[in-house]
KEKEDREN-948643 format. One record per residue (C-alpha): residue number from 1; x, y, z. Coordinates in steps of 0.001 Angstrom, whole numbers. Layout:
BEGIN
+-----+---------+---------+---------+
!   n !      xx !      yy !      zz !
+-----+---------+---------+---------+
! NUM !       X !       Y !       Z !
...
+-----+---------+---------+---------+
This chain:
BEGIN
+-----+---------+---------+---------+
!   n !      xx !      yy !      zz !
+-----+---------+---------+---------+
!   1 ! -138008 !   76249 !  371953 !
!   2 ! -135361 !   78365 !  370211 !
!   3 ! -137425 !   81523 !  370700 !
!   4 ! -137512 !   81022 !  374481 !
!   5 ! -133768 !   80455 !  374514 !
!   6 ! -133156 !   83532 !  372365 !
!   7 ! -135284 !   85669 !  374657 !
!   8 ! -132705 !   84858 !  377295 !
!   9 ! -129894 !   85743 !  374861 !
!  10 ! -131345 !   89139 !  373888 !
!  11 ! -129598 !   90704 !  376874 !
!  12 ! -126183 !   89558 !  375684 !
!  13 ! -126902 !   90840 !  372182 !
!  14 ! -128180 !   94200 !  373450 !
!  15 ! -125153 !   94664 !  375709 !
!  16 ! -122785 !   93671 !  372902 !
!  17 ! -124270 !   96402 !  370712 !
!  18 ! -124167 !   98867 !  373630 !
!  19 ! -120480 !   98129 !  374237 !
!  20 ! -119570 !   97806 !  370560 !
!  21 ! -118080 !  101172 !  369730 !
!  22 ! -117626 !  104479 !  371489 !
!  23 ! -119535 !  106257 !  368751 !
!  24 ! -122423 !  103798 !  369077 !
!  25 ! -122250 !  102649 !  365459 !
!  26 ! -123207 !   99100 !  366354 !
!  27 ! -122669 !   96118 !  364079 !
!  28 ! -123020 !   95703 !  360340 !
!  29 ! -125462 !   93178 !  358940 !
!  30 ! -124156 !   93108 !  355393 !
!  31 ! -126110 !   93533 !  352203 !
!  32 ! -127950 !   90237 !  352553 !
!  33 ! -128705 !   90709 !  356256 !
!  34 ! -127922 !   87083 !  357054 !
!  35 ! -126166 !   86213 !  360301 !
!  36 ! -123599 !   83427 !  360512 !
!  37 ! -121846 !   81798 !  363463 !
!  38 ! -118744 !   83854 !  362677 !
!  39 ! -120547 !   87209 !  362500 !
!  40 ! -118791 !   89620 !  364907 !
!  41 ! -121997 !   90128 !  366897 !
!  42 ! -122481 !   86353 !  367209 !
!  43 ! -118914 !   85966 !  368439 !
!  44 ! -119111 !   88812 !  370973 !
!  45 ! -122499 !   87761 !  372351 !
!  46 ! -121586 !   84042 !  372148 !
!  47 ! -124756 !   83221 !  370185 !
!  48 ! -125312 !   80876 !  367298 !
!  49 ! -126516 !   82391 !  364024 !
!  50 ! -130045 !   81181 !  364757 !
!  51 ! -130054 !   82582 !  368312 !
!  52 ! -128701 !   85869 !  367006 !
!  53 ! -131348 !   86121 !  364294 !
!  54 ! -134136 !   85492 !  366814 !
!  55 ! -132621 !   87866 !  369362 !
!  56 ! -132241 !   90666 !  366810 !
!  57 ! -135839 !   90180 !  365655 !
!  58 ! -137021 !   90302 !  369287 !
!  59 ! -134993 !   93465 !  369988 !
!  60 ! -136391 !   95152 !  366869 !
!  61 ! -139951 !   94199 !  367884 !
!  62 ! -139362 !   95685 !  371334 !
!  63 ! -137933 !   98843 !  369684 !
!  64 ! -134614 !   98463 !  371500 !
!  65 ! -132552 !   98390 !  368297 !
!  66 ! -133083 !   99509 !  364724 !
!  67 ! -131363 !   99291 !  361399 !
!  68 ! -129708 !  102568 !  360566 !
!  69 ! -131071 !  104229 !  357463 !
!  70 ! -130755 !  104808 !  354553 !
!  71 ! -128867 !  101585 !  353795 !
!  72 ! -130163 !   99607 !  356771 !
!  73 ! -126817 !   97829 !  357039 !
!  74 ! -126006 !   98811 !  360636 !
!  75 ! -127752 !   97718 !  363823 !
!  76 ! -127858 !  100532 !  366366 !
!  77 ! -129528 !  101172 !  369696 !
!  78 ! -132665 !  103228 !  369965 !
!  79 ! -132987 !  105658 !  372859 !
!  80 ! -135078 !  103041 !  374680 !
!  81 ! -132435 !  100402 !  373931 !
!  82 ! -129708 !  102651 !  375317 !
!  83 ! -131689 !  103146 !  378541 !
!  84 ! -132349 !   99415 !  378946 !
!  85 ! -128705 !   98515 !  378225 !
!  86 ! -127510 !  101099 !  380751 !
!  87 ! -129762 !   99532 !  383408 !
!  88 ! -128642 !   95992 !  382494 !
!  89 ! -124983 !   96938 !  382714 !
!  90 ! -125439 !   98350 !  386206 !
!  91 ! -127084 !   95133 !  387502 !
+-----+---------+---------+---------+
């Protein structure tokens, strides 16, 4: 059930990352990589921690976002993710 709901929320999460910073840095995930209800991305996208975790996993699977290397502490858009977010924003 949660996964279906989070598939709906992936758009909000993707657009929040897209609109996050002019330089496209995205959002930090911290050293433990655990999302909470007060994580900035959860607050901006209005998702619970669980919805956010599922949405991020879905977006990674679809290759719309990735964790920036070498630390892997930042979530950023891929080129495909940028294209999809641009289309979503114009809808």
